[in-house]
C-alpha positions as CSV (number, residue, x, y, z in Angstrom):
1,M,-25.3,-42.3,44.3
2,P,-25.9,-41.7,40.6
3,I,-23.3,-42.9,38.0
4,R,-22.5,-39.2,36.9
5,C,-21.6,-38.2,40.4
6,A,-19.4,-41.3,40.9
7,A,-17.4,-40.4,37.8
8,A,-16.8,-36.8,39.0
9,V,-15.5,-38.2,42.4
10,A,-13.3,-40.6,40.8
11,A,-11.8,-37.8,38.4
12,V,-11.1,-35.7,41.5
13,R,-9.7,-38.5,43.8
14,P,-8.1,-40.9,41.5
15,R,-6.5,-43.1,44.2
16,A,-9.6,-43.5,46.2
17,T,-11.6,-46.7,45.9
18,V,-14.8,-46.2,44.3
19,S,-17.8,-48.7,44.4
20,V,-20.4,-48.4,41.6
21,R,-23.9,-49.9,41.6
22,P,-24.8,-51.9,38.7
23,C,-27.4,-50.3,36.3
24,L,-30.3,-52.6,35.7
25,S,-31.5,-50.8,32.6
26,S,-28.1,-51.2,30.8
27,S,-27.0,-54.5,29.2
28,A,-23.4,-53.8,30.0
29,S,-21.9,-55.7,33.1
30,Y,-20.3,-53.7,35.9
31,S,-18.2,-55.1,38.8
32,T,-18.9,-54.0,42.3
33,K,-15.4,-54.7,43.5
34,P,-13.2,-51.6,44.4
35,R,-10.8,-50.6,41.6
36,T,-7.3,-49.3,42.5
37,V,-5.3,-47.0,40.4
38,P,-1.6,-47.9,40.4
39,G,0.9,-45.1,41.3
40,P,4.0,-44.2,39.3
41,S,6.3,-46.0,41.9
42,Q,4.7,-49.4,41.0
43,F,5.5,-48.7,37.2
44,L,9.1,-47.9,38.1
45,K,9.5,-51.2,39.9
46,L,8.8,-53.1,36.8
47,S,11.7,-54.4,34.7
48,V,12.3,-53.0,31.2
49,S,11.8,-56.3,29.4
50,S,8.5,-57.1,31.3
51,P,5.5,-57.4,28.8
52,V,3.1,-56.3,31.7
53,S,4.7,-52.8,31.8
54,A,4.6,-52.4,28.1
55,T,0.9,-53.5,28.0
56,R,0.0,-51.1,30.7
57,C,1.9,-48.2,29.2
58,S,0.3,-48.7,25.9
59,A,-3.3,-49.4,27.2
60,S,-3.9,-45.9,28.7
61,P,-2.3,-42.6,27.6
62,T,-2.6,-41.1,31.2
63,V,-0.4,-44.0,32.6
64,A,2.0,-43.9,29.7
65,T,3.2,-40.4,30.7
66,R,4.0,-41.8,34.2
67,C,5.9,-44.8,32.8
68,P,9.4,-43.5,31.6
69,S,11.2,-46.8,32.2
70,S,11.3,-47.8,28.6
71,I,12.8,-44.3,27.6
72,T,15.3,-44.6,30.4
73,A,16.3,-48.0,29.4
74,R,16.9,-46.8,25.8
75,L,19.0,-43.9,27.0
76,I,21.1,-46.2,29.3
77,S,21.5,-48.8,26.5
78,S,22.5,-46.0,24.0
79,T,25.1,-44.6,26.4
80,R,26.5,-47.9,27.2
81,S,27.0,-48.7,23.4
82,T,28.6,-45.3,22.9
83,R,31.0,-45.8,25.7
84,T,31.9,-49.5,24.4
85,A,32.5,-48.1,21.0
86,A,34.7,-45.3,22.3
87,S,36.7,-47.8,24.4
88,T,37.1,-50.3,21.3
89,T,38.3,-47.2,19.3
90,N,40.8,-46.1,22.0
91,S,42.2,-49.7,22.3
92,S,42.6,-50.1,18.5
93,S,44.4,-46.8,18.1
94,S,46.6,-47.4,21.1
95,A,47.7,-50.8,19.7
96,P,49.3,-49.4,16.5
97,T,50.9,-46.5,18.5
98,S,52.6,-49.0,21.0
99,S,53.9,-51.1,18.1
100,A,55.2,-48.1,16.2
101,N,57.0,-47.1,19.5
102,A,58.4,-50.6,19.9
103,A,59.7,-50.6,16.3
104,D,61.4,-47.0,16.6
105,T,63.2,-48.2,19.8
106,L,66.9,-48.9,19.0
107,T,68.4,-51.7,21.0
108,W,72.1,-52.7,21.0
109,N,71.5,-55.8,19.0
110,R,69.6,-53.9,16.4
111,F,72.3,-51.0,16.4
112,L,75.1,-53.4,15.8
113,A,73.2,-55.2,13.0
114,L,72.6,-51.9,11.4
115,R,76.2,-51.1,11.6
116,K,76.9,-54.3,9.7
117,T,74.3,-53.4,7.2
118,R,75.6,-50.0,6.7
119,R,79.2,-51.4,6.1
120,R,77.9,-53.7,3.5
121,L,75.8,-51.0,1.8
122,S,79.0,-48.9,1.7
123,L,80.9,-51.7,0.2
124,L,78.3,-52.3,-2.5
125,C,78.2,-48.6,-3.3
126,S,82.0,-48.4,-3.6
127,I,82.2,-51.3,-6.1
128,A,79.3,-49.8,-8.1
129,A,80.9,-46.3,-8.1
130,A,84.3,-47.6,-9.0
131,I,82.9,-49.5,-12.0
132,A,80.8,-46.5,-13.2
133,S,83.7,-44.0,-12.6
134,T,86.1,-46.3,-14.5
135,A,83.7,-46.6,-17.4
136,V,83.1,-42.9,-17.6
137,G,86.7,-42.0,-17.1
138,L,87.8,-44.3,-19.9
139,N,85.3,-42.9,-22.4
140,V,86.5,-39.4,-21.3
141,L,90.1,-40.3,-21.9
142,L,89.5,-41.8,-25.3
143,A,87.2,-39.1,-26.5
144,N,89.7,-36.3,-25.6
145,D,92.8,-38.0,-26.6
146,I,94.4,-37.5,-23.2
147,D,96.8,-40.4,-23.5
148,S,98.8,-38.8,-26.4
149,L,98.7,-35.5,-24.5
150,G,100.1,-37.1,-21.4
151,A,102.6,-39.0,-23.3
152,Q,103.8,-35.7,-24.8
153,T,103.8,-33.9,-21.5
154,L,105.3,-36.5,-19.2
155,G,107.4,-38.5,-21.9
156,L,105.5,-41.8,-21.1
157,D,103.9,-44.4,-23.3
158,P,100.2,-43.6,-24.2
159,I,99.2,-47.0,-22.8
160,I,100.7,-46.4,-19.5
161,V,99.0,-42.9,-19.4
162,M,95.8,-44.5,-20.2
163,G,96.2,-47.2,-17.6
164,L,97.1,-44.7,-14.9
165,G,94.1,-42.5,-15.8
166,T,91.7,-45.5,-15.7
167,V,93.1,-46.6,-12.2
168,A,92.7,-43.1,-10.9
169,C,89.1,-42.9,-12.1
170,G,88.4,-46.2,-10.4
171,C,90.0,-45.0,-7.1
172,V,87.8,-41.9,-7.2
173,G,84.6,-43.9,-7.5
174,W,85.8,-46.2,-4.8
175,L,86.4,-43.4,-2.2
176,L,83.0,-41.9,-3.2
177,G,81.2,-45.1,-2.5
178,P,81.0,-45.0,1.3
179,A,79.7,-41.5,1.3
180,I,77.0,-42.6,-1.0
181,G,76.1,-45.6,1.0
182,D,76.1,-43.6,4.3
183,G,73.7,-41.0,2.5
184,L,71.3,-43.9,1.5
185,F,71.5,-45.5,4.9
186,R,70.6,-42.2,6.6
187,I,67.6,-41.8,4.3
188,A,66.4,-45.3,4.9
189,Y,66.7,-45.0,8.7
190,R,65.9,-41.3,9.2
191,R,63.4,-42.0,11.9
192,I,66.1,-43.4,14.4
193,G,68.9,-41.2,13.1
194,K,69.4,-39.4,16.5
195,Q,69.3,-42.8,18.4
196,I,71.9,-44.1,15.9
197,V,74.3,-41.1,16.6
198,E,74.0,-41.6,20.4
199,K,74.6,-45.3,20.2
200,E,77.7,-44.6,18.0
201,K,79.1,-42.2,20.6
202,Q,78.6,-44.8,23.4
203,F,79.9,-47.6,21.3
204,F,83.1,-45.9,20.4
205,Q,83.7,-44.9,24.0
206,R,83.5,-48.4,25.0
207,I,85.8,-49.5,22.2
208,K,88.3,-46.9,23.2
209,K,88.2,-47.8,26.9
210,F,88.6,-51.6,26.6
211,R,90.7,-52.1,23.5
212,V,94.4,-53.1,23.9
213,D,97.6,-51.3,23.4
214,P,98.6,-51.7,19.6
215,T,102.3,-51.0,20.5
216,Q,102.5,-54.5,22.1
217,S,101.5,-56.3,19.0
218,S,103.7,-58.6,17.0
219,L,103.3,-61.0,14.1
220,N,102.5,-63.9,16.4
221,N,100.3,-61.7,18.5
222,P,98.3,-59.3,16.2
223,V,95.6,-56.8,17.6
224,P,92.3,-58.4,17.7
225,D,90.0,-56.0,15.8
226,F,91.2,-52.7,17.1
227,Y,88.2,-50.7,15.7
228,G,85.5,-53.2,16.5
229,E,84.3,-53.6,13.0
230,K,83.6,-57.3,13.3
231,I,81.1,-56.8,16.1
232,G,77.6,-57.5,15.1
233,S,75.7,-58.4,18.3
234,V,76.1,-58.2,22.0
235,A,77.6,-61.7,22.0
236,D,80.2,-60.7,19.5
237,Y,81.0,-57.8,21.7
238,R,81.6,-60.1,24.7
239,R,83.8,-62.2,22.6
240,W,85.7,-59.2,21.5
241,L,86.3,-58.4,25.3
242,K,87.8,-61.9,25.8
243,D,90.0,-61.3,22.8
244,Q,91.4,-58.2,24.4
245,R,92.0,-60.0,27.7
246,A,93.5,-62.8,26.0
247,F,96.0,-60.5,24.1
248,N,96.9,-58.6,27.3
249,L,97.7,-61.9,29.0
250,K,99.7,-63.2,26.2
251,T,102.0,-60.0,25.9
252,S,102.7,-59.3,29.6
253,G,101.0,-61.9,31.6
254,M,99.0,-59.4,33.4
255,P,95.6,-57.8,32.2
256,R,95.9,-54.2,31.3
257,G,93.6,-51.5,30.2
258,G,89.8,-51.4,30.5
259,A,89.5,-55.1,29.6
260,G,92.1,-55.8,32.2
261,A,90.3,-53.9,34.9
262,V,87.1,-55.8,34.1
263,A,89.0,-59.2,34.3
264,L,90.7,-58.2,37.6
265,G,87.3,-57.2,39.1
266,K,85.8,-60.5,38.1
267,R,88.7,-62.4,39.6
268,A,88.5,-60.5,42.8
269,R,84.8,-61.1,43.1
270,R,85.4,-64.9,42.4
271,V,88.0,-65.0,45.1
272,S,85.9,-63.2,47.7
273,K,83.0,-65.6,47.0
274,T,85.3,-68.7,47.6
275,T,86.9,-67.2,50.7
276,G,83.4,-66.3,52.1
277,G,82.0,-69.7,51.3
278,R,84.8,-71.3,53.3
């Protein structure tokens, strides 16, 4: 068979084995062994990082169109990197959100500590407002000659009028101090303002339920913190309950009120446990 006819047959049937005779007139060397053309399934079986597949794909342009393994590998790697970056971004964004939610959650210990902070802030504002109002009032009294006018009207000594006016100005500033401190506290903790109001209601309901009867107090047995102002933590609240029970036991020998009911319940449970163990 001539060489030209063999090439035509190979182009029509690429998968068929073709044997070519050596041409004696040409100096090129030809092999008489049959040559097989690999199919696309064999290229797909090769790994992405295999140098053989890369060499075959780059060697012949006809086979390169049948070898999409490198493109598929790039698409898969880019998709995985995108998913990894998205998951990392979501985890990093969820961490500050969870920390912010934890910071905005108001517990009982934090609420009681904030009550103490607000009371101290109100005290500082009262002192500052009293000093400022006293200074301003004293300047106004001296500038308008009110001491002599008050002496003529009331028939008192001008020094007494000046002293009473100064004390009155200081009292006004002292009374305005808690309002100023409360306003500053609300501005500073405006994020948890609603939670503070709810905790205040629950706290005063508990205080009203478990506090003692003040009519049974005496000089030897005063009422232990009737409004619960000294409570700064949960441990202080438990100590306050013990003080209420001790007051009731000291006055009548029997626990009364909400604290007494709690004490009687604990005593009954203790007795039931001891009798059940026997």
